[in-house]
C-alpha positions in Angstrom: -10.8 145.3 16.5 -9.0 145.8 13.3 -6.1 143.5 12.4 -2.7 144.8 11.5 -1.4 144.8 8.0 0.8 141.8 8.9 -2.1 139.9 10.2 -4.0 140.6 7.0 -1.0 139.4 4.9 -0.7 136.2 7.0 -4.4 135.6 6.6 -4.0 135.9 2.8 -1.0 133.5 2.9 -3.0 131.1 5.1 -5.9 131.1 2.6 -3.4 130.1 -0.1 -2.1 127.3 2.1 -5.5 126.0 3.0 -5.7 122.2 3.0 -1.9 121.9 3.1 0.5 121.4 6.0 1.7 125.0 5.4 -1.5 126.4 7.0 -0.2 125.2 10.4 0.9 128.3 12.4 4.6 127.4 12.7 4.9 126.4 9.0 3.0 129.5 7.9 5.3 131.7 9.9 8.3 130.0 8.5 7.0 130.4 5.0 6.3 134.1 5.6 9.9 134.6 6.8 11.3 132.7 3.8 9.2 134.9 1.5 10.7 138.1 3.0 14.2 136.8 2.8 13.8 135.7 -0.8 12.4 139.0 -1.8 15.0 141.1 -0.1 17.9 138.8 -1.2 16.9 138.0 -4.8 14.1 140.1 -6.1 13.7 143.5 -4.3 12.8 145.3 -7.6 10.4 142.6 -8.9 6.6 142.8 -8.8 4.0 140.2 -7.7 3.7 138.5 -11.1 7.4 138.3 -11.6 7.8 136.8 -8.1 5.2 134.1 -9.0 7.1 133.3 -12.2 10.4 133.1 -10.3 9.0 130.7 -7.7 7.4 128.5 -10.4 10.3 128.4 -12.9 13.4 128.4 -10.7 13.1 125.8 -7.9 16.4 127.0 -6.4 15.0 130.5 -5.9 12.7 129.5 -3.1 13.6 126.7 -0.7 11.2 123.9 0.1 9.1 121.3 -1.6 7.1 121.8 -4.8 4.0 122.0 -2.6 5.4 124.9 -0.6 6.5 126.7 -3.8 2.9 126.2 -5.2 1.5 127.9 -2.0 4.0 130.8 -2.4 3.2 131.2 -6.1 -0.5 131.3 -5.4 0.1 133.9 -2.7 2.0 136.1 -5.2 -0.8 135.5 -7.7 -3.3 136.8 -5.2 -1.9 140.4 -5.6 -2.3 142.8 -8.5 0.4 141.9 -11.0 2.3 145.2 -10.6 2.4 145.3 -6.8 6.1 145.9 -5.8 7.8 143.0 -4.1 9.0 145.2 -1.3 5.4 146.1 -0.4 4.7 142.3 0.1 7.9 141.9 2.2 7.1 144.9 4.3 3.6 143.6 4.9 4.8 140.3 6.1 7.6 141.5 8.3 7.0 141.3 12.1 6.2 144.8 13.3 5.0 143.6 16.7 8.3 144.3 18.4 6.8 146.6 21.0 7.9 146.8 24.6 
């Protein structure tokens, strides 16, 4: 069985959160939602390397503790530098809304 693009993105995020409280399912899901909101609201035209820089340099750009921001920055660093932010957001969004 192959996993969905969203499952693959969550697995990537979970690997970045390994060893932290953010690898717990509910916290991981909350972080994924926060990433999508941050991209769509603040940086839809950015790329992965710019997102990592934003999260590291502007603490008010992404809510949460410095540990959570470190996980998110590592997640953005795990992509090619020029990957568009919207591709990341689209990959994380819940597409399992099937009847």
